[in-house]
C-alpha positions as YAML, in Angstrom:
chain: A
units: angstrom
residues:
- id: 1
  name: UNK
  ca: [0.00, 0.00, 0.00]
- id: 2
  name: UNK
  ca: [1.32, 3.42, -0.92]
- id: 3
  name: UNK
  ca: [1.72, 5.61, 2.14]
- id: 4
  name: UNK
  ca: [0.00, 8.99, 1.63]
- id: 5
  name: UNK
  ca: [1.97, 12.20, 1.85]
- id: 6
  name: UNK
  ca: [0.36, 13.27, 5.13]
- id: 7
  name: UNK
  ca: [1.67, 10.16, 6.90]
- id: 8
  name: UNK
  ca: [5.24, 11.36, 6.50]
- id: 9
  name: UNK
  ca: [4.40, 14.47, 8.50]
- id: 10
  name: UNK
  ca: [4.45, 12.31, 11.60]
- id: 11
  name: UNK
  ca: [8.07, 11.38, 11.02]
- id: 12
  name: UNK
  ca: [9.71, 14.10, 8.96]
- id: 13
  name: UNK
  ca: [11.07, 17.14, 10.79]
- id: 14
  name: UNK
  ca: [8.43, 19.54, 12.00]
- id: 15
  name: UNK
  ca: [10.90, 22.34, 12.55]
- id: 16
  name: UNK
  ca: [12.59, 22.33, 9.13]
- id: 17
  name: UNK
  ca: [10.02, 20.87, 6.75]
- id: 18
  name: UNK
  ca: [8.63, 24.30, 5.73]
- id: 19
  name: UNK
  ca: [9.61, 24.95, 2.11]
- id: 20
  name: UNK
  ca: [9.04, 27.95, -0.14]
- id: 21
  name: UNK
  ca: [7.76, 25.84, -3.03]
- id: 22
  name: UNK
  ca: [5.55, 22.77, -3.25]
- id: 23
  name: UNK
  ca: [8.17, 21.00, -5.33]
- id: 24
  name: UNK
  ca: [10.83, 21.58, -2.69]
- id: 25
  name: UNK
  ca: [8.47, 20.42, 0.04]
- id: 26
  name: UNK
  ca: [7.78, 17.21, -1.88]
- id: 27
  name: UNK
  ca: [11.51, 16.69, -2.27]
- id: 28
  name: UNK
  ca: [11.97, 16.97, 1.47]
- id: 29
  name: UNK
  ca: [9.15, 14.53, 2.12]
- id: 30
  name: UNK
  ca: [10.54, 12.13, -0.45]
- id: 31
  name: UNK
  ca: [13.86, 12.24, 1.38]
- id: 32
  name: UNK
  ca: [12.25, 11.07, 4.59]
- id: 33
  name: UNK
  ca: [12.59, 7.35, 5.22]
- id: 34
  name: UNK
  ca: [9.76, 5.87, 7.24]
- id: 35
  name: UNK
  ca: [10.72, 2.87, 9.41]
- id: 36
  name: UNK
  ca: [8.99, -0.41, 8.56]
- id: 37
  name: UNK
  ca: [6.82, -0.50, 11.73]
- id: 38
  name: UNK
  ca: [5.46, 2.93, 10.88]
- id: 39
  name: UNK
  ca: [4.78, 1.83, 7.32]
- id: 40
  name: UNK
  ca: [2.69, -0.94, 8.84]
- id: 41
  name: UNK
  ca: [0.94, 1.43, 11.24]
- id: 42
  name: UNK
  ca: [-0.24, 3.88, 8.60]
- id: 43
  name: UNK
  ca: [-1.30, 1.05, 6.33]
- id: 44
  name: UNK
  ca: [-3.38, -0.28, 9.22]
- id: 45
  name: UNK
  ca: [-5.02, 3.10, 9.90]
- id: 46
  name: UNK
  ca: [-5.99, 3.48, 6.25]
- id: 47
  name: UNK
  ca: [-7.31, -0.08, 6.17]
- id: 48
  name: UNK
  ca: [-9.42, 0.57, 9.28]
- id: 49
  name: UNK
  ca: [-10.88, 3.66, 7.68]
- id: 50
  name: UNK
  ca: [-11.63, 1.85, 4.44]
- id: 51
  name: UNK
  ca: [-13.12, -1.17, 6.20]
- id: 52
  name: UNK
  ca: [-15.46, 0.92, 8.32]
- id: 53
  name: UNK
  ca: [-16.57, 3.38, 5.65]
- id: 54
  name: UNK
  ca: [-19.20, 1.12, 4.12]
- id: 55
  name: UNK
  ca: [-20.65, 0.30, 7.53]
- id: 56
  name: UNK
  ca: [-21.06, 3.93, 8.45]
- id: 57
  name: UNK
  ca: [-22.31, 5.46, 5.23]
- id: 58
  name: UNK
  ca: [-25.93, 4.88, 6.22]
- id: 59
  name: UNK
  ca: [-25.62, 6.38, 9.71]
- id: 60
  name: UNK
  ca: [-27.48, 9.64, 10.23]
- id: 61
  name: UNK
  ca: [-24.95, 12.45, 9.76]
- id: 62
  name: UNK
  ca: [-26.31, 14.35, 12.74]
- id: 63
  name: UNK
  ca: [-25.83, 11.45, 15.13]
- id: 64
  name: UNK
  ca: [-23.01, 11.26, 17.65]
- id: 65
  name: UNK
  ca: [-21.28, 8.84, 15.29]
- id: 66
  name: UNK
  ca: [-20.47, 11.32, 12.58]
- id: 67
  name: UNK
  ca: [-17.10, 11.32, 14.30]
- id: 68
  name: UNK
  ca: [-16.03, 8.02, 12.76]
- id: 69
  name: UNK
  ca: [-13.45, 7.85, 9.99]
- id: 70
  name: UNK
  ca: [-14.98, 8.09, 6.54]
- id: 71
  name: UNK
  ca: [-13.21, 7.84, 3.17]
- id: 72
  name: UNK
  ca: [-9.81, 8.10, 4.87]
- id: 73
  name: UNK
  ca: [-10.94, 11.28, 6.63]
- id: 74
  name: UNK
  ca: [-11.61, 12.14, 10.25]
- id: 75
  name: UNK
  ca: [-15.18, 13.08, 11.05]
- id: 76
  name: UNK
  ca: [-15.99, 15.57, 13.77]
- id: 77
  name: UNK
  ca: [-19.21, 16.60, 15.43]
- id: 78
  name: UNK
  ca: [-19.50, 20.40, 15.56]
- id: 79
  name: UNK
  ca: [-21.30, 22.43, 18.26]
- id: 80
  name: UNK
  ca: [-24.41, 22.72, 16.07]
- id: 81
  name: UNK
  ca: [-24.39, 18.88, 15.76]
- id: 82
  name: UNK
  ca: [-23.46, 19.01, 12.09]
- id: 83
  name: UNK
  ca: [-20.54, 16.95, 10.81]
- id: 84
  name: UNK
  ca: [-17.20, 18.06, 9.49]
- id: 85
  name: UNK
  ca: [-15.11, 15.56, 7.52]
- id: 86
  name: UNK
  ca: [-11.47, 16.52, 7.36]
- id: 87
  name: UNK
  ca: [-8.40, 15.05, 5.72]
- id: 88
  name: UNK
  ca: [-5.95, 13.72, 8.29]
- id: 89
  name: UNK
  ca: [-3.22, 16.20, 7.32]
- id: 90
  name: UNK
  ca: [-5.72, 19.05, 7.73]
- id: 91
  name: UNK
  ca: [-6.76, 17.71, 11.12]
- id: 92
  name: UNK
  ca: [-3.16, 17.60, 12.21]
- id: 93
  name: UNK
  ca: [-2.52, 21.16, 10.99]
- id: 94
  name: UNK
  ca: [-5.61, 22.33, 12.85]
- id: 95
  name: UNK
  ca: [-4.29, 20.72, 16.02]
- id: 96
  name: UNK
  ca: [-0.95, 22.49, 15.68]
- id: 97
  name: UNK
  ca: [-2.66, 25.82, 15.04]
- id: 98
  name: UNK
  ca: [-4.92, 25.34, 18.03]
- id: 99
  name: UNK
  ca: [-2.10, 24.42, 20.40]
- id: 100
  name: UNK
  ca: [0.06, 27.34, 19.29]
- id: 101
  name: UNK
  ca: [-2.69, 29.97, 19.29]
- id: 102
  name: UNK
  ca: [-3.52, 29.05, 22.90]
- id: 103
  name: UNK
  ca: [-0.03, 28.18, 24.12]
- id: 104
  name: UNK
  ca: [0.70, 28.76, 27.80]
- id: 105
  name: UNK
  ca: [3.26, 31.49, 28.56]
- id: 106
  name: UNK
  ca: [5.71, 28.98, 30.08]
- id: 107
  name: UNK
  ca: [5.99, 27.18, 26.76]
- id: 108
  name: UNK
  ca: [6.76, 30.04, 24.39]
- id: 109
  name: UNK
  ca: [10.51, 30.28, 25.22]
- id: 110
  name: UNK
  ca: [10.89, 26.55, 24.52]
- id: 111
  name: UNK
  ca: [8.36, 26.24, 21.70]
- id: 112
  name: UNK
  ca: [10.97, 25.00, 19.23]
- id: 113
  name: UNK
  ca: [12.14, 22.20, 21.52]
- id: 114
  name: UNK
  ca: [8.50, 21.23, 22.03]
- id: 115
  name: UNK
  ca: [8.24, 20.75, 18.28]
- id: 116
  name: UNK
  ca: [6.73, 23.98, 16.94]
- id: 117
  name: UNK
  ca: [8.26, 25.40, 13.77]
- id: 118
  name: UNK
  ca: [9.64, 28.94, 14.31]
- id: 119
  name: UNK
  ca: [8.91, 29.91, 10.69]
- id: 120
  name: UNK
  ca: [5.21, 29.24, 11.23]
- id: 121
  name: UNK
  ca: [4.76, 31.01, 14.57]
- id: 122
  name: UNK
  ca: [2.64, 34.13, 14.89]
- id: 123
  name: UNK
  ca: [1.35, 35.88, 17.99]
- id: 124
  name: UNK
  ca: [-2.33, 35.80, 18.93]
- id: 125
  name: UNK
  ca: [-2.39, 37.87, 22.14]
- id: 126
  name: UNK
  ca: [-3.96, 41.33, 22.10]
- id: 127
  name: UNK
  ca: [-3.66, 42.85, 25.57]
- id: 128
  name: UNK
  ca: [-0.58, 44.56, 27.02]
- id: 129
  name: UNK
  ca: [-0.11, 42.70, 30.28]
- id: 130
  name: UNK
  ca: [3.34, 41.79, 31.61]
- id: 131
  name: UNK
  ca: [2.77, 38.16, 30.54]
- id: 132
  name: UNK
  ca: [1.82, 39.18, 27.00]
- id: 133
  name: UNK
  ca: [4.79, 41.54, 26.65]
- id: 134
  name: UNK
  ca: [7.13, 38.73, 27.72]
- id: 135
  name: UNK
  ca: [5.43, 36.36, 25.28]
- id: 136
  name: UNK
  ca: [6.00, 38.80, 22.40]
- id: 137
  name: UNK
  ca: [9.68, 39.16, 23.25]
- id: 138
  name: UNK
  ca: [10.09, 35.39, 23.51]
- id: 139
  name: UNK
  ca: [8.33, 34.86, 20.20]
- id: 140
  name: UNK
  ca: [10.59, 37.32, 18.39]
- id: 141
  name: UNK
  ca: [13.62, 35.50, 19.76]
- id: 142
  name: UNK
  ca: [12.19, 32.17, 18.62]
- id: 143
  name: UNK
  ca: [11.51, 33.37, 15.10]
- id: 144
  name: UNK
  ca: [15.17, 34.36, 14.77]
- id: 145
  name: UNK
  ca: [16.39, 30.88, 15.70]
- id: 146
  name: UNK
  ca: [17.67, 28.62, 12.93]
- id: 147
  name: UNK
  ca: [16.32, 25.11, 12.46]
- id: 148
  name: UNK
  ca: [17.87, 22.86, 15.08]
- id: 149
  name: UNK
  ca: [18.51, 19.24, 14.24]
- id: 150
  name: UNK
  ca: [17.05, 16.75, 16.71]
- id: 151
  name: UNK
  ca: [14.09, 18.85, 17.85]
- id: 152
  name: UNK
  ca: [11.63, 17.78, 15.19]
- id: 153
  name: UNK
  ca: [10.37, 14.83, 17.23]
- id: 154
  name: UNK
  ca: [9.48, 17.02, 20.18]
- id: 155
  name: UNK
  ca: [6.62, 16.43, 22.58]
- id: 156
  name: UNK
  ca: [4.24, 18.06, 20.11]
- id: 157
  name: UNK
  ca: [4.90, 15.45, 17.43]
- id: 158
  name: UNK
  ca: [4.29, 12.52, 19.76]
- id: 159
  name: UNK
  ca: [1.18, 14.12, 21.23]
- id: 160
  name: UNK
  ca: [-0.41, 14.67, 17.82]
- id: 161
  name: UNK
  ca: [0.55, 11.20, 16.66]
- id: 162
  name: UNK
  ca: [-1.22, 9.48, 19.55]
- id: 163
  name: UNK
  ca: [-4.17, 11.87, 19.54]
- id: 164
  name: UNK
  ca: [-4.87, 10.83, 15.95]
- id: 165
  name: UNK
  ca: [-4.14, 7.17, 16.62]
- id: 166
  name: UNK
  ca: [-6.59, 7.10, 19.54]
- id: 167
  name: UNK
  ca: [-9.28, 8.59, 17.34]
- id: 168
  name: UNK
  ca: [-8.61, 5.89, 14.76]
- id: 169
  name: UNK
  ca: [-8.71, 2.99, 17.21]
- id: 170
  name: UNK
  ca: [-11.28, 3.72, 19.92]
- id: 171
  name: UNK
  ca: [-15.00, 4.21, 19.25]
- id: 172
  name: UNK
  ca: [-15.62, 6.56, 22.17]
- id: 173
  name: UNK
  ca: [-13.17, 9.07, 20.68]
- id: 174
  name: UNK
  ca: [-15.58, 9.52, 17.80]
- id: 175
  name: UNK
  ca: [-18.38, 10.56, 20.13]
- id: 176
  name: UNK
  ca: [-16.39, 13.54, 21.45]
- id: 177
  name: UNK
  ca: [-17.08, 16.85, 19.63]
- id: 178
  name: UNK
  ca: [-14.21, 18.46, 17.79]
- id: 179
  name: UNK
  ca: [-13.84, 21.45, 20.12]
- id: 180
  name: UNK
  ca: [-13.80, 19.22, 23.22]
- id: 181
  name: UNK
  ca: [-11.28, 16.81, 21.67]
- id: 182
  name: UNK
  ca: [-9.01, 19.70, 20.71]
- id: 183
  name: UNK
  ca: [-9.09, 21.22, 24.17]
- id: 184
  name: UNK
  ca: [-9.11, 18.19, 26.46]
- id: 185
  name: UNK
  ca: [-7.39, 15.39, 24.52]
- id: 186
  name: UNK
  ca: [-4.85, 17.00, 22.20]
- id: 187
  name: UNK
  ca: [-2.85, 19.28, 24.58]
- id: 188
  name: UNK
  ca: [0.52, 18.02, 25.79]
- id: 189
  name: UNK
  ca: [0.03, 19.65, 29.21]
- id: 190
  name: UNK
  ca: [-2.63, 19.89, 31.92]
- id: 191
  name: UNK
  ca: [-1.41, 22.88, 33.94]
- id: 192
  name: UNK
  ca: [2.09, 24.21, 34.69]
- id: 193
  name: UNK
  ca: [3.68, 20.81, 35.33]
- id: 194
  name: UNK
  ca: [7.08, 20.10, 33.70]
- id: 195
  name: UNK
  ca: [6.66, 19.15, 30.05]
- id: 196
  name: UNK
  ca: [7.64, 15.53, 29.54]
- id: 197
  name: UNK
  ca: [7.13, 13.07, 26.70]
- id: 198
  name: UNK
  ca: [4.77, 10.56, 28.31]
- id: 199
  name: UNK
  ca: [1.98, 9.94, 25.81]
- id: 200
  name: UNK
  ca: [3.44, 6.91, 24.04]
- id: 201
  name: UNK
  ca: [4.29, 5.27, 27.36]
- id: 202
  name: UNK
  ca: [0.74, 5.71, 28.66]
- id: 203
  name: UNK
  ca: [-0.88, 4.65, 25.38]
- id: 204
  name: UNK
  ca: [1.24, 1.50, 25.13]
- id: 205
  name: UNK
  ca: [0.78, 0.65, 28.82]
- id: 206
  name: UNK
  ca: [-3.01, 0.76, 28.54]
- id: 207
  name: UNK
  ca: [-3.46, -0.79, 25.13]
- id: 208
  name: UNK
  ca: [-3.66, -4.42, 26.26]
- id: 209
  name: UNK
  ca: [-6.39, -3.55, 28.76]
- id: 210
  name: UNK
  ca: [-8.42, -1.86, 26.02]
- id: 211
  name: UNK
  ca: [-7.92, -4.42, 23.28]
- id: 212
  name: UNK
  ca: [-11.56, -5.55, 23.35]
- id: 213
  name: UNK
  ca: [-12.69, -2.08, 22.29]
- id: 214
  name: UNK
  ca: [-10.06, -1.53, 19.64]
- id: 215
  name: UNK
  ca: [-11.25, -1.20, 16.04]
- id: 216
  name: UNK
  ca: [-9.29, -3.51, 13.77]
- id: 217
  name: UNK
  ca: [-9.24, -3.68, 9.96]
- id: 218
  name: UNK
  ca: [-11.47, -6.78, 9.94]
- id: 219
  name: UNK
  ca: [-14.10, -5.43, 12.33]
- id: 220
  name: UNK
  ca: [-17.65, -4.88, 11.21]
- id: 221
  name: UNK
  ca: [-18.40, -1.62, 12.99]
- id: 222
  name: UNK
  ca: [-21.93, -1.26, 14.30]
- id: 223
  name: UNK
  ca: [-23.51, 1.99, 15.43]
- id: 224
  name: UNK
  ca: [-23.73, 2.48, 19.19]
- id: 225
  name: UNK
  ca: [-26.54, 4.26, 20.97]
- id: 226
  name: UNK
  ca: [-25.91, 7.27, 23.16]
- id: 227
  name: UNK
  ca: [-26.41, 5.09, 26.23]
- id: 228
  name: UNK
  ca: [-23.83, 2.61, 24.94]
- id: 229
  name: UNK
  ca: [-21.31, 5.37, 24.34]
- id: 230
  name: UNK
  ca: [-21.78, 6.70, 27.87]
- id: 231
  name: UNK
  ca: [-21.61, 3.28, 29.51]
- id: 232
  name: UNK
  ca: [-18.46, 2.44, 27.54]
- id: 233
  name: UNK
  ca: [-16.69, 5.63, 28.59]
- id: 234
  name: UNK
  ca: [-17.66, 5.00, 32.22]
- id: 235
  name: UNK
  ca: [-16.43, 1.42, 32.05]
- id: 236
  name: UNK
  ca: [-13.12, 2.43, 30.49]
- id: 237
  name: UNK
  ca: [-12.54, 5.24, 32.99]
- id: 238
  name: UNK
  ca: [-13.10, 2.88, 35.92]
- id: 239
  name: UNK
  ca: [-10.86, 0.25, 34.35]
- id: 240
  name: UNK
  ca: [-8.03, 2.74, 33.89]
- id: 241
  name: UNK
  ca: [-8.47, 4.16, 37.42]
- id: 242
  name: UNK
  ca: [-8.22, 0.58, 38.68]
- id: 243
  name: UNK
  ca: [-5.33, -0.73, 36.57]
- id: 244
  name: UNK
  ca: [-3.15, 2.35, 36.02]
- id: 245
  name: UNK
  ca: [-1.40, 2.31, 39.39]
- id: 246
  name: UNK
  ca: [-0.11, -1.27, 39.23]
- id: 247
  name: UNK
  ca: [0.55, -1.15, 35.48]
- id: 248
  name: UNK
  ca: [2.88, 1.83, 35.86]
- id: 249
  name: UNK
  ca: [4.20, 0.94, 39.30]
- id: 250
  name: UNK
  ca: [7.00, -1.39, 40.29]
- id: 251
  name: UNK
  ca: [6.46, -5.15, 40.78]
- id: 252
  name: UNK
  ca: [4.16, -5.64, 43.80]
- id: 253
  name: UNK
  ca: [4.39, -1.92, 44.51]
- id: 254
  name: UNK
  ca: [1.70, 0.22, 42.85]
- id: 255
  name: UNK
  ca: [1.80, 4.00, 42.66]
- id: 256
  name: UNK
  ca: [0.49, 5.43, 45.94]
- id: 257
  name: UNK
  ca: [-0.57, 8.71, 47.51]
- id: 258
  name: UNK
  ca: [1.91, 10.77, 49.51]
- id: 259
  name: UNK
  ca: [1.04, 14.25, 50.72]
- id: 260
  name: UNK
  ca: [2.93, 17.47, 50.13]
- id: 261
  name: UNK
  ca: [4.74, 16.66, 46.89]
- id: 262
  name: UNK
  ca: [3.34, 19.28, 44.49]
- id: 263
  name: UNK
  ca: [5.10, 20.71, 42.53]
- id: 264
  name: UNK
  ca: [8.21, 18.59, 43.15]
- id: 265
  name: UNK
  ca: [6.61, 15.35, 41.89]
- id: 266
  name: UNK
  ca: [3.87, 16.58, 39.63]
- id: 267
  name: UNK
  ca: [4.26, 15.60, 35.97]
- id: 268
  name: UNK
  ca: [3.30, 12.07, 34.82]
- id: 269
  name: UNK
  ca: [6.84, 10.75, 34.31]
- id: 270
  name: UNK
  ca: [7.99, 11.97, 37.73]
- id: 271
  name: UNK
  ca: [5.00, 10.33, 39.41]
- id: 272
  name: UNK
  ca: [5.79, 7.07, 37.62]
- id: 273
  name: UNK
  ca: [9.52, 7.28, 38.43]
- id: 274
  name: UNK
  ca: [9.03, 7.98, 42.14]
- id: 275
  name: UNK
  ca: [5.99, 5.75, 42.51]
- id: 276
  name: UNK
  ca: [4.04, 8.28, 44.53]
- id: 277
  name: UNK
  ca: [2.59, 11.78, 44.48]
- id: 278
  name: UNK
  ca: [0.06, 13.98, 46.19]
- id: 279
  name: UNK
  ca: [-3.48, 14.54, 44.93]
- id: 280
  name: UNK
  ca: [-2.48, 16.93, 42.13]
- id: 281
  name: UNK
  ca: [0.21, 14.72, 40.61]
- id: 282
  name: UNK
  ca: [-2.06, 11.67, 40.77]
- id: 283
  name: UNK
  ca: [-4.87, 13.59, 39.08]
- id: 284
  name: UNK
  ca: [-2.52, 14.87, 36.36]
- id: 285
  name: UNK
  ca: [-1.29, 11.31, 35.70]
- id: 286
  name: UNK
  ca: [-4.83, 9.93, 35.44]
- id: 287
  name: UNK
  ca: [-5.88, 12.81, 33.16]
- id: 288
  name: UNK
  ca: [-2.85, 12.19, 30.92]
- id: 289
  name: UNK
  ca: [-3.67, 8.47, 30.77]
- id: 290
  name: UNK
  ca: [-7.28, 9.10, 29.78]
- id: 291
  name: UNK
  ca: [-6.27, 11.64, 27.14]
- id: 292
  name: UNK
  ca: [-3.75, 9.20, 25.69]
- id: 293
  name: UNK
  ca: [-6.63, 6.88, 24.72]
- id: 294
  name: UNK
  ca: [-8.96, 9.60, 23.46]
- id: 295
  name: UNK
  ca: [-11.02, 10.38, 26.58]
- id: 296
  name: UNK
  ca: [-11.45, 14.08, 27.38]
- id: 297
  name: UNK
  ca: [-10.41, 14.97, 30.92]
- id: 298
  name: UNK
  ca: [-9.30, 18.04, 32.88]
- id: 299
  name: UNK
  ca: [-7.93, 19.05, 36.27]
- id: 300
  name: UNK
  ca: [-10.28, 20.49, 38.89]
- id: 301
  name: UNK
  ca: [-9.81, 21.60, 42.47]
- id: 302
  name: UNK
  ca: [-9.84, 24.27, 45.10]
- id: 303
  name: UNK
  ca: [-6.79, 26.39, 45.94]
- id: 304
  name: UNK
  ca: [-8.08, 26.94, 49.49]
- id: 305
  name: UNK
  ca: [-10.86, 25.44, 51.57]
- id: 306
  name: UNK
  ca: [-13.22, 28.16, 52.76]
- id: 307
  name: UNK
  ca: [-11.07, 30.67, 50.89]
- id: 308
  name: UNK
  ca: [-8.20, 30.39, 53.36]
- id: 309
  name: UNK
  ca: [-4.90, 28.90, 52.20]
- id: 310
  name: UNK
  ca: [-4.08, 27.76, 55.72]
- id: 311
  name: UNK
  ca: [-6.93, 25.26, 55.47]
- id: 312
  name: UNK
  ca: [-5.23, 23.41, 52.63]
- id: 313
  name: UNK
  ca: [-6.18, 22.65, 49.04]
- id: 314
  name: UNK
  ca: [-7.28, 19.67, 46.97]
- id: 315
  name: UNK
  ca: [-7.21, 18.52, 43.34]
- id: 316
  name: UNK
  ca: [-9.23, 15.93, 41.44]
- id: 317
  name: UNK
  ca: [-10.38, 15.50, 37.83]
- id: 318
  name: UNK
  ca: [-13.43, 15.83, 35.61]
- id: 319
  name: UNK
  ca: [-14.23, 13.58, 32.63]
- id: 320
  name: UNK
  ca: [-16.38, 14.58, 29.68]
- id: 321
  name: UNK
  ca: [-19.47, 12.50, 28.97]
- id: 322
  name: UNK
  ca: [-21.23, 13.28, 25.66]
- id: 323
  name: UNK
  ca: [-25.00, 13.64, 25.63]
- id: 324
  name: UNK
  ca: [-27.73, 15.32, 23.59]
- id: 325
  name: UNK
  ca: [-27.38, 18.59, 25.51]
- id: 326
  name: UNK
  ca: [-23.76, 19.42, 24.75]
- id: 327
  name: UNK
  ca: [-22.18, 16.97, 27.16]
- id: 328
  name: UNK
  ca: [-21.49, 17.05, 30.88]
- id: 329
  name: UNK
  ca: [-18.40, 17.00, 33.08]
- id: 330
  name: UNK
  ca: [-18.44, 14.39, 35.85]
- id: 331
  name: UNK
  ca: [-15.91, 14.52, 38.66]
- id: 332
  name: UNK
  ca: [-14.05, 11.71, 40.38]
- id: 333
  name: UNK
  ca: [-10.80, 11.08, 42.23]
- id: 334
  name: UNK
  ca: [-7.77, 8.96, 41.41]
- id: 335
  name: UNK
  ca: [-7.69, 5.71, 43.40]
- id: 336
  name: UNK
  ca: [-3.98, 4.92, 43.73]
- id: 337
  name: UNK
  ca: [-2.50, 2.00, 45.62]
- id: 338
  name: UNK
  ca: [-4.44, -0.78, 43.89]
- id: 339
  name: UNK
  ca: [-2.07, -3.70, 43.51]
- id: 340
  name: UNK
  ca: [-2.18, -6.21, 40.69]
- id: 341
  name: UNK
  ca: [-4.60, -8.98, 41.63]
- id: 342
  name: UNK
  ca: [-6.68, -6.74, 43.89]
- id: 343
  name: UNK
  ca: [-8.71, -5.12, 41.11]
- id: 344
  name: UNK
  ca: [-11.93, -7.05, 41.79]
- id: 345
  name: UNK
  ca: [-12.15, -5.81, 45.40]
- id: 346
  name: UNK
  ca: [-10.58, -2.38, 44.94]
- id: 347
  name: UNK
  ca: [-13.75, -0.32, 44.40]
- id: 348
  name: UNK
  ca: [-11.95, 2.38, 42.44]
- id: 349
  name: UNK
  ca: [-13.79, 5.68, 42.06]
- id: 350
  name: UNK
  ca: [-15.96, 5.92, 38.98]
- id: 351
  name: UNK
  ca: [-18.33, 8.22, 37.13]
- id: 352
  name: UNK
  ca: [-21.48, 6.59, 38.53]
- id: 353
  name: UNK
  ca: [-20.59, 7.09, 42.17]
- id: 354
  name: UNK
  ca: [-22.82, 9.28, 44.30]
- id: 355
  name: UNK
  ca: [-20.88, 12.55, 44.72]
- id: 356
  name: UNK
  ca: [-21.72, 12.59, 48.41]
- id: 357
  name: UNK
  ca: [-19.63, 9.45, 48.91]
- id: 358
  name: UNK
  ca: [-16.44, 11.38, 48.25]
- id: 359
  name: UNK
  ca: [-14.79, 12.65, 51.41]
- id: 360
  name: UNK
  ca: [-14.50, 16.27, 50.29]
- id: 361
  name: UNK
  ca: [-17.96, 16.64, 48.76]
- id: 362
  name: UNK
  ca: [-19.73, 17.75, 51.95]
- id: 363
  name: UNK
  ca: [-21.91, 20.69, 52.91]
- id: 364
  name: UNK
  ca: [-19.47, 21.90, 55.57]
- id: 365
  name: UNK
  ca: [-16.75, 22.34, 52.91]
- id: 366
  name: UNK
  ca: [-19.05, 23.92, 50.33]
- id: 367
  name: UNK
  ca: [-20.93, 26.56, 52.29]
- id: 368
  name: UNK
  ca: [-20.42, 29.27, 49.67]
- id: 369
  name: UNK
  ca: [-16.88, 30.30, 50.65]
- id: 370
  name: UNK
  ca: [-14.91, 27.55, 48.85]
- id: 371
  name: UNK
  ca: [-14.05, 28.28, 45.25]
- id: 372
  name: UNK
  ca: [-13.47, 25.51, 42.70]
- id: 373
  name: UNK
  ca: [-11.90, 25.85, 39.26]
- id: 374
  name: UNK
  ca: [-11.20, 23.57, 36.31]
- id: 375
  name: UNK
  ca: [-8.41, 23.95, 33.77]
- id: 376
  name: UNK
  ca: [-8.93, 24.76, 30.13]
- id: 377
  name: UNK
  ca: [-6.54, 25.35, 27.26]
- id: 378
  name: UNK
  ca: [-8.42, 27.89, 25.13]
- id: 379
  name: UNK
  ca: [-7.40, 31.47, 25.85]
- id: 380
  name: UNK
  ca: [-9.96, 33.33, 23.77]
- id: 381
  name: UNK
  ca: [-12.78, 35.09, 25.58]
- id: 382
  name: UNK
  ca: [-11.57, 33.84, 28.94]
- id: 383
  name: UNK
  ca: [-10.92, 36.19, 31.84]
- id: 384
  name: UNK
  ca: [-10.46, 33.47, 34.45]
- id: 385
  name: UNK
  ca: [-7.24, 31.72, 35.38]
- id: 386
  name: UNK
  ca: [-6.68, 28.49, 37.27]
- id: 387
  name: UNK
  ca: [-5.35, 29.42, 40.73]
- id: 388
  name: UNK
  ca: [-2.67, 27.00, 41.90]
- id: 389
  name: UNK
  ca: [-1.86, 26.70, 45.58]
- id: 390
  name: UNK
  ca: [1.66, 25.53, 44.66]
- id: 391
  name: UNK
  ca: [2.24, 28.60, 42.46]
- id: 392
  name: UNK
  ca: [0.45, 31.51, 44.08]
- id: 393
  name: UNK
  ca: [-0.02, 34.48, 41.75]
- id: 394
  name: UNK
  ca: [0.64, 32.43, 38.60]
- id: 395
  name: UNK
  ca: [-2.01, 33.33, 36.00]
- id: 396
  name: UNK
  ca: [-0.57, 31.31, 33.13]
- id: 397
  name: UNK
  ca: [-3.20, 28.53, 33.15]
- id: 398
  name: UNK
  ca: [-6.66, 29.44, 31.90]
- id: 399
  name: UNK
  ca: [-9.48, 28.38, 34.21]
- id: 400
  name: UNK
  ca: [-13.23, 27.93, 34.47]
- id: 401
  name: UNK
  ca: [-15.03, 28.87, 37.68]
- id: 402
  name: UNK
  ca: [-16.94, 25.79, 38.80]
- id: 403
  name: UNK
  ca: [-17.80, 27.04, 42.28]
- id: 404
  name: UNK
  ca: [-21.56, 27.26, 41.73]
- id: 405
  name: UNK
  ca: [-21.72, 23.71, 40.38]
- id: 406
  name: UNK
  ca: [-19.87, 22.19, 43.32]
- id: 407
  name: UNK
  ca: [-21.71, 24.28, 45.87]
- id: 408
  name: UNK
  ca: [-25.03, 23.04, 44.46]
- id: 409
  name: UNK
  ca: [-23.94, 19.40, 44.35]
- id: 410
  name: UNK
  ca: [-21.78, 19.05, 47.45]
- id: 411
  name: UNK
  ca: [-23.67, 21.65, 49.46]
- id: 412
  name: UNK
  ca: [-26.51, 19.12, 49.69]
- id: 413
  name: UNK
  ca: [-24.26, 16.35, 51.08]
- id: 414
  name: UNK
  ca: [-24.25, 15.81, 54.82]
...
C-alpha cells in the first residue's frame, strides 16, 4: 500500500520541513525514510478507515457517530451537531494551530524544543499585560532561531501522533465533539507541570487492557446508541483508574498517595519514576492516561478550603461525557495504591458514584466560601485563570469557575 503524503508528516522534521515551493516540500518529504513498523501502522489506519466506511455510510450524519473515519478522513461533530469531515493532514494542521494559538506562557521560550516550527509562529495575544509583553519578546527570539537538528520529534509530534491514533482505534473518541477533543485530549500539558514526553508510554501501557474495544481492519463496525457510548466511557474510565497504578508501578508496589509533593513530583513521568505523588500529581497522571486513549479529561480543584490557604487545598479530575445537551463533566478522584490482583475488590472511584460518597464533597466544605476551578486550554474570551496553591499568583493557566456547580452538588451532602 502506498503511504499517503500526510503520513510522512508524523516522522519528517516539523521544525525544518517548511519549504518555499511545493516542489521543494515534496523533495523533502521524499527524502524522509519511514521505518517499517510505521509503514505498517499507517497502512493499518488506512485499512481501518476503508473497512469501516461502508458500515457507516448509512448512519445519520447528525448522530453522535459522525465522528467516525470516513473515506480516509476524520469526522468531527460540531457544536451545532453538524458533521465536518477533514483530511488527516488538515486535522493535524488544525491541532498544531490550536495548540500554538492558545499556548501557555511557560511554553513560548521553549516552543521550538516542544516541536513547533519557528517559521510558522505568529502571535495571537492582544492585551498589554506583563505576561503578554514577555510572550511577544520570547516569540521574536524564537523566530530568529535557525532550524535545530534533533528537535523535530518534540513532545508536540508525539502528542499529535497518539491523539490521531486514539481517534482511529477507539469508538468513544468519535463521540467527542471536535472542540472538546481539541481542548481536552490533544494538549501536551494539563497545567504548569514540567513538560515531559509521556503519551506513548501511557498509550502503550493501557493498550492491552483496552484491546476488546479496539477497532481492527477486519471489524464490522456497528452503530452504538448514546447510552452505549456513555456506559463504555464510564467502564473504560473505571478500568483505567483501577489498573493504572499497578501497570505503571513497580512489581508488587503500585503507585500510591503521599502528601505534600506538588510541585516537586507533579508531571506524569515523575509520578511514575518515584511511585508516589500527592493529589495533584495523581490527578494529572490519570488525566494524561485518559487523554492518551482519546477520553477528554481536565484538572479540577480548590486552591483553598473556605477561601483560606491555611486550610489546605485539593485537586481531582473531571471527565467529559457526551449527551444530547452538549455533554457534561463528571468529577471523580484517582484511586492509587491498587495492587495487581486486587482489582476485583478495589472499588476504584468511577463516574457513577454518588458525589456525596467522596470525602471532600460535603456541605461543611461547600458553604459558599470555597471556590473551585477547572483547567482549560483555550485562551480566547476567557478572563479566568486556574489558581494554583503551589504557584500563588501564577495566572498562566486558563481556568473555568466551577464554584456554583460544586456548591449546588456538594452543598446538599451531609
